[in-house]
N, C-alpha and C positions, 0 to 999 in steps of 0.2 A: 505494499499499500503505501503509495505518495506519501510525503509529509507537506508536500508543495508544490504548484505545481510548474512544470519543465519551463525555463526562460533560455532558446537556444543563444538570443541574443546577446544575453549577458554572459555567457560562457564564452562565445568567443570575443566580444569585449576585453572579458578578464587574461585569455590567452595572450590576446594581444599586448594587455599593458604588464603583463607578466615577462612577457621574450623584451618589452622596452627595458625592464627592470634587469633581466638577466647580460644584455648588450652592455650596459652600464656597470652591473659588477662585474664584470669581465674587464670590462675597460679600470674601472678604478683597482681591482684586484692584480691587475698589469699580466695577466692572460692575453690581449690583445686590447689593438689602437683601435679606438673607435672615436672619429671625429662629432663633433658636438651637434652639427644636426643631423646626422646619420635615423635619429629617432621620430624625428615629426615623418617622415614617408610611412614607416612602421608605425604607426599612433592612428597617422590619418588612414591609414587603410584598413587598419585593422577597425577604427569606430565605424567607418562606411560599411564594410562587411556586417559588421555587427547591426546596423541598422536594417542593410537591408535582409540580414537574417532574421531579426525579429517582425519584419514587415510580413516575411513568407510565413513565420510561424504563426503569427497572428491570424494570418488568410485561412490558414489549414484550421486553425484551431473555430475559428469563425463559421468554416463549412460544416466543421462537425456537430458543432451547439446545436437541438433541438429548438425548435420555433418554439415562442413563448405561447404558454395556454390561453386558449379566448377564452372569456366569460360565457356563462350562459346565465338566461334571465333571473332565473332564482339567486346564483352567485354571481354577480358581475366582479369584471377582471380586476385585482387592483390598480389603484395609481399608482405610476412609478415617481419616486423622489428625485429629484434634481431639477435641472431645467426644464422650462415649458417647453412643449412643441409648438412650433410658427402655426396661425390659423392663417389661413387663404394662401 
């Protein structure tokens, strides 16, 4: 049983930010030499991929959820909380 819903976009973002940390840690430890600007494309690409993954995951999750139940005459559908829908 899952304790929380799976968020693939956060997984991808976390991977790329961890990769950026490993790159800087390797540079600080003297394992290799990394220019200061090398992290910018890694983080930018990671965030773009994370956004695309999150959008794809949301589209899949939306398609799989069942439609909201409609009300019956003796039991009307409950009103949703939040922003009112536009009329017109």
